[in-house]
Each structure stands twice: as structure tokens, then as C-alpha cells.
N, C-alpha and C positions, 0 to 999 in steps of 0.2 A: 535365349530368354534372360539369362543372368545379365548379359551386357545391356539389354534394354532397361532392365530394372535399375542397374547401376547408373546408366546415363540419365534416367528420369530422376533418380535420387540426387545426383550431382547437380542437375539443372535446377532442382527445387531447393537445394541446400542453402543458397544465398537468401531464400525467403524464410528460413527457419531461424528461430532464436532458442537458446537453451534456457530453460526455466528450472532452477534447482528444485529437486523433489518431484518435478513433473516430467522432465525430459525435453525434447525438442517440440516447440509449438510454432504454428505459423504466425506471421506478423499480424494477421487479423486477430489472433487469440493471444497476442503478446501481453495484454492487460494482466493475464495470469502471472507473468513473471515480474510485473512492475508494482503489484500491490502487496501489502503486508497483512491486510485483514481479510479473512475469509468471509464469503457471502453468508454462510450459515450463521455466523456470529452477528452479522448486521441484521439479518431477519429476526433473530432472537431479541436484539435490542429494540427494534421497532415494535415487535409483538409485546414485549414487557412494558412498553410505554403506552399500550392500550389499543393498538391497531388490531382489527379483526383479520384483515387481509392486507398483504403487502405485494405490490407489483415488483417485477424483476428490475424495472428501470429505477424505481424508488430505492431499492436496496443498493443497486450499483451507484446511484448518485450519492447516497449517504456514505457509502464506503469511500468515494472520492473526496467528499467534504471532510470526513473524519481524518483521512490520511493527509490531506492538505493542512489541516489545522495541527495535526500531530507533528508534521514536518516543520512547520513554522515554530511551534513551541520548542521542539528539540533543538533547532538551530539557535534560537534565543537562549535556551538553557546552556548550550555549549559556549556561547559568547559570554554569558554570565560567569561560568566556571573559569574560563580563560582570564577574564577580567579580575577574578579573585586570585589568580595565580595558581590555579589547579588544573590538572588534566582530567580529573574525575568529575563527572556531572553528578551532583547530589540531588536528592529529592527536593531540597529547598530551592535549588536552581530551577527545577521543573515547575514548582509551585509559583515562584515569582515570574517566570516566563509566561506561564498560563495566565496569571493575573494581568500581566502587561498586555498580552495579545487579546485575551477574551474580555478583559475588564472584570469588574467585580471587587469583592472585598479583599 
């Protein structure tokens, strides 16, 4: 019995990914290990904005959009700090990067 379980586990191991704080997850559920924002926080943001109900798909899509924008702002902020001769990203770098990417004042 132990041999069968071990063989099953080793054959499935290539399909698993390690997610810090979660453990091993299947490739189908690997989105857990690739996101930085929890869905509960996204639901709260949408609810605070006035929605009565929020679909799972809407929350997941907003999470992807917010994470994409955050990654672009962060990369731009890093470039700005390096251009200024610093290794530390400052709040002013993030503000300027967000302004450049999102537009606005």
C-alpha cells in the first residue's frame, strides 16, 4: 500500500508547484502562488465602491488588473530610482511612476 501511494505521489509531483504559505498546489491552482493580493481584499474594495454583489469572476479579474498595474508601476519606479543613482525605491518614485502610467495630475 505504501509503495502505491509513493508511486502515485512521485508521478503527480511534476504537476505540483510549491506556493509559500500554502504548500504544494496543482498547476491548475497555481494562480494562488502567482498572485500577491488576496481575493477577500478585492471583494472588500468592490463592495466599498458600492456594489451589492460581486461575482467570483469579477473579483479575480480585478485582482489580475490591479496586480498588472502594480507590477508596471513598480518596474517604472525601479527605473526611476536607478536613473537617480539610488538602489532604494522611494515613495516619490512610485508617485511619479503611477502618474506616468495612469496619467493624472
